[in-house]
N, C-alpha and C positions, 0 to 999 in steps of 0.2 A: 471736580475728584472722582464724585460715583460714578460720572460719564467715565471717566479712565479709566477705572476699577469693571466698569460694564464691560466695556472693548476687547479690554486684558482676560478677562474669563468669557469671553467669545474666544478668542484669537486661542484663547488655555484648550477649550472647549472640541474646534475646527482642528487643531491640533490631532487631535487626543483622537477623535471620529475620525479622522484622517488615517491614523495610526491603527486602528484596531481593525481596518477597513483591506491596508494593505498586508498583515498580518492574516490575516482571515480570505485573504483573495492569492497569497504566495503559492507559489507553486510548493509541492509536497518534493524532496527532495531522489525519492524512490521516481517521482515524476518524468525531474531528470538524467536518470538514469535510458530510463525508458526511451527519452527524445532525442540523446543520443545515440542509440546502438539499434534500433526501432529500423528495418531498411539497407541501417550497413549490412552493406557486401562481409562473411560470413558470421551475422545475428541471425538469428529465427524469431518472428516474436509476434504473438497471438494476444488475441483481444477483446474478449468477450467483454460487450456495453449492454445495458440497460432492456436492448431489446430483444437481444438475442437469450441473456438468462431467463427474463421473462418464456420466450420460447419453450426452455426449458425445464420450465415449471409445468408442461404439459404432463399429465404423468410421473408427477414425482409424491413423494410418501408426504402427510400433511405438514410433515417437522421441515423439509429440505424446500418444499414450497413458499416457506412463509421464512429462511435463510435466504435463499433468493430473492425475493420479491424485496429484500432491504439493504441487496448489494449492489452499488453502481455501477463496479470494474470488477472484472480478474485476468488480471496480463501476467504472461510466462515470456521470459524472454530467453533463448538461449542461445550458447557455440561451443564450435566441436574447434575454432582456430580460436578461439583467442580465452580458454576457460583459466587459466588464471587471473590475465587484467580482472575478468567480467568479476568471479568471485571480491575481489581485490577490490573492490568499489562496489559491490553491492554490503559487504563490510565494512564498510567506509562512510556508506549511505545508511547503515542501521544505527552505526556511534555517532554519526555528526547530527543525525535526528532520531536521537536520546530513542532511541526501541528499546523492548526488554525484553529482553536471549528470554525466552524458552523452554526453552529444549537442546541438543546437539548431539547427535546418533553420530556416529562412527561408526562402520562396518567395513571393513580391510581398508580400499585406499578410494572407498566414499562416503563421504560427511555430510551433513545434510545439516543444517542452524536452521530454527525456527524461532521468530522476531514478533511482537505485538507491542501496538504502540494504539494507548486513547491518545485521537484526533481532537480539532478544535468543535462544540460542542457535545452531540453524539456519536459521532462519526469514528473508525474505529478504522487502525491496519493491521494486516497482518503482512506478512514474508516469511517466504522460506529460502534458502539461496542452498541449492547442495552442488556437490560437487567432485568432478576426481581428477586423476590426471589428463584425462581424452576431453571435457566436456564441464561446464555448470550450464548451470538451472536457474533464475529468479525469479518464482512465484509471489505478484500481489495480488490484494483479495484488500476490495477497502468499500469500506459502508457502515452499515448502523447491525452490528453486533459485534455478542464480548466472545472471549478465548476460551468457554463452552459451547458456545456452538463450532468455533471451528475443528475441537476435537471430537466433538460428535459427527463431527463429514465424512467417516470414514464408517461409521457404525450406517449408514440413511442408506438404504434400499425404495429405489422403486414399487410405487404397490402393482 
């Protein structure tokens, strides 16, 4: 009987470990959005990976250097051909992935929404969606930061 319980316990532990690994390795919804449209006709995408972010630290203020060294990736995708489609998909991604709406700004035809999400561990995700009738752009920042770090970006300057 003890052997049966031990085997049952080990099987349960293995299932829980496999489940945890699959959740941590799961692609973020925003990753799917970028994968679906990067390189696709009518879309423009830019990715700043860790190497580029390290290069951007040269000549930057101490505060900006600290923030950039903790960011894994900054990506932007935009379109002038399918603005309503990209905006809808980005809004759905924010809702499906449980991002918190931080702020929304509307100025005439242009609307911008800012979203934040704490990910597994100490990682965070920031998404900005800006659109008008002619274009939509989505910004994704992923790494170790909090919403205060992102809000301070506009005040940072190079030394």
